[in-house]
N, C-alpha and C positions, 0 to 999 in steps of 0.2 A: 584593450581588455579582451580576455579570452571569452568565447561564447560558452565554454565549458565552465560551469560554476563549481561543480564538485566532481572529483575523480577519485574512485575507490574511497568514497566517504570523506574526503579531505577537500576543503575549500581551495580552489586554485589561487585565491588571494594570499594564501599562506606559502609564500615563496621560500620560506626558511624550512619547510617540511623536507624530510628525506625522500625526495621524489624518486631517486634512483632505486632505493629499496622498495618503495611503494609499488612502482611499476614492475619491478622484478617479482615481487611476491604475489601481486594481483589479488590481495585479500579484501574481502568485503567485511568491514568492521561490524556491520549489523548482523551478519550471519556467523562471523568469526571463522570463515573458511573462504576458499577461492571464489571469486565472483563468477556466477553462473552465466552471465551474459557474455558469450564468446562469439567470435567472428565465424561466419559460416565457411569462409575460405581458409580459416586457420583455427580449428577448435582448441588449440593450446593457448591461444591468446584471448584474454578477457578484455572486453571493451571498457568496463569500469565506470562509465558515465552515469552518475546518479541524478544530477541536476544540470540544466542548461539555461542560458539566458536567451530570451526570445521577445521579439516585438520592439517597438520604438522605445518603450520604457525600460527595456532590458531587464524585466522582472524574472526572478528565478522560477523555473518550471520543473517540477520533479517528474522524471521520466522512468524511474525504476520503482516498482511497488515495494521492494525490500527497504528502500530508503525511508519509507513511512513508518518503519518499526523502530526508529531511533528511540533509545532509552526505554523501549517497550511501553511508551506512554499511551499508545492507542489501546492497549489491552487494559491498562489501569483505568482509562476513561470509559470502559465498558463494564466495570465492576458493578455499578449500580443497577445494571440490567439483569444481573443474576438475582432475581427477586426472591428465590427460595434458598439462597446461599446462607449458611450460618457460620459463626465463628468456630474455628476448629476444623472446618473443612479444608482440604487441600485444593489448590488451584493448579490447573494444568492448561497448557497451550497445545492443542492438537492440530496439525496442519493437513490440508488436502483431504477433506472428508467428502465422499460422494453421497449425494442424495438425489432423488428425482428432480430433474431440472438442471443438474450439473454438479460440479464440485465446488465446495466452499473452501476458501483459502485457509481460514483458521476457525477453531472452536475454542472459546474460553470456557473451561469446564470446572464445575465445583464437584469435588469428590469426597466422600466419607466412607471409610472402611472398604475401599476398592469399588464402591458403587457410585455411579453418576447421579448426582442430586439435582443439578441444574446445568444449563449451558446457554451460551450466546454464540451465534454464528457471526463471523467477521469477514467481510470482503474488502479488498483493497483495489482501488482503481487509480492509476496515474495516466497521464496523457501519452498516447502513442505518437511517435514521430513519423513524418513522411520524409523520404530521402535518407541521408546518412549523416551522423555526427562524427564519423571517423576522421575526416580531414581536419575538422576543428580540434579534435583531440590531439592529433599529431602535430598541429601547429602550436598548440600549447607546449607540448614536449620539446619541440624545436626551439621555442623561445626561451626555455629554461635550460637548454643545453643537454637534453636527454637524447641518446642515440635512438633512432627508429629503424625498424626492419624494412620499411618501404618509404616511398616518396609521396605518400598520400597528402602531405601538407601542401603540395603544389596543385592539388586538384581544386577545381572550381565548383565541385558538387556541394550542395547545401542541404539544409533540412527545414522542415516546417512542422506544424502541430496539427494532428488529425482530430480537431475538436468535434466535428459532427459525428464521425464514425465511433469515436471513443465514447461519447455521451450516449448515443443511441444503443450501442452494444451493451453497455453496463446496465442501462435501464431495462432492456429486454431480459438480461440475465437475472436481474432482481425480480422481475415479474414472474419468471419461471420458478424462482425459489421461494418467494415470500409466502405463497399459499401454503407450502409445506410447514413453515415455521408458525404461521398463524393457526394452522390446523392443530398443532401440538402445544399452542399457547406459549411459544418461545419468541425470542427477539433475534432479528437479523440486522446487522449494522454495516453500512457502506462507508468506508473511509476514503475521502477524496481531498485533494488540495482545494482551497477556497476558489481559486481561479476557475477550476473545472465546474464546481458547483454553481458559480455565478453564470457560466455559459449554459448549463443545463436548465437553470431557472428561466433564462431568457427564451430558450428554444423549445421547451416542453411545458406542458400544462401542470404547474405546481400549485394550483389553487387549493388542493386538498392537503398540502403539507403544512404542518403546524410549526410555528416558530415563536417561542422556544419549543423544544420537543416535549411530548407527553409520554410519561412512563408506560401507560397502558397500550400504546401503539406497538405494533409488531415490527414495523420497518423504521429504522433510524438512520439518519445521515449525519456523520461527524465530519466537519470540514476543518482543515488545518492550514494555517498561514506559515510560510517559511520566512523567517526573519534573519537579517544579517547581524551578527554579534560584533562587539567592539574589536575582537581579534580577527575579524574577517570570516569566521566560521558561520555556519547556518544552523538554525534550530527550528524545529516544528513546534508550533503553539496552536492549541485549539482555537478556532475562530467562531464556529457556530454549531448548534445541534438542532436538527429538524426531525420530524417524525410523521408517519402516516400509517396506513394499513394496506392490505392487498388491493382494495378498491381504489386507493389513492394512486398506487403505482399503475393500475389499469387505466386510470384517468389520464395519466401522463402519456400513455401509448395508445389508448383505445383498444386494448386487448383484454383477454380474460385468461387468468391462470387456471390450470387444471391439475398440475402435478401435486399429489399428496402422498404421505407416507405415515405409517403409524409410529407413535413415539417410541415403542419398544425396539423398532428397527434401528433408529438413530442411537438409542442408548447402547445397543449391542455393539454397533460399530465403534462408538467412542470408547467403550470399556476395553475393547480389543487393542486400541491404539495407545491407551494410557500406560506410561512407564516412568521410571525415575528421570529419563531424558526429557520428558515433556513437562516436568515440574516448572511452574511459572516463577521466574525470578524477575522482579520489577525493574531492576537496574542491571545493565550489562556489566560484565567483568572488566572490560577495558573501555577507556574513554575514546571518543572519536578523535582521530588525528594525534593521539598520544604517541 
């Protein structure tokens, strides 16, 4: 069994897929354009690994944040946090918005007559790997008869999961940003795989996190389980929702957040980024692996 569970959004168990075309086109089905994860030594070659198998149980671990946007379900699952959204308002997805404390991956925005009426910040965190997955990728291609440009499949290099650094880094980032959202009475959501959330709960002080989530809280955790379908493909399904506030995140780390920004500043940035291209479409145009 290959240690690569998904390559360019397609399960490696689907041996009947057109792998030659998939590897040649290097398309990310979640972005509907070329995979941005490229090799440092060869920027023209996309790595394409979305999910890998790791550990004795060989459970699938998502290693690419974009993989979490499958079917745009994570955005749909945040709609209830738009507490002032009204029927008739347009929904937009705005990416990479800078605020004090760092950049936020996505904003789900409610708009009426060109004016921002409400928004939710959405961060995605997947596990970082140590080492390299490239030899395992190349071994998979070798096993299905796809030509390779190198002989990396013979390498004994392997990879691991950087659990501790990934968990601590994202909690620190959330700590830097949540005070801003709380100050303007808006919500920030962290999207993670259930395996990562379980690790975080064991290693950090989660006593102030509520389960199930409470709408009034400013900080929300949405965890997703990746399940294997009958045809061998994988699908993300929500597993749990937790919530807390700025003090709860500080309790996790023993720190204090200071960054704040006025609501009008965020509204101004979001309005400038909204366009027909950011319009939210719940379901992607193409099916994964089609």
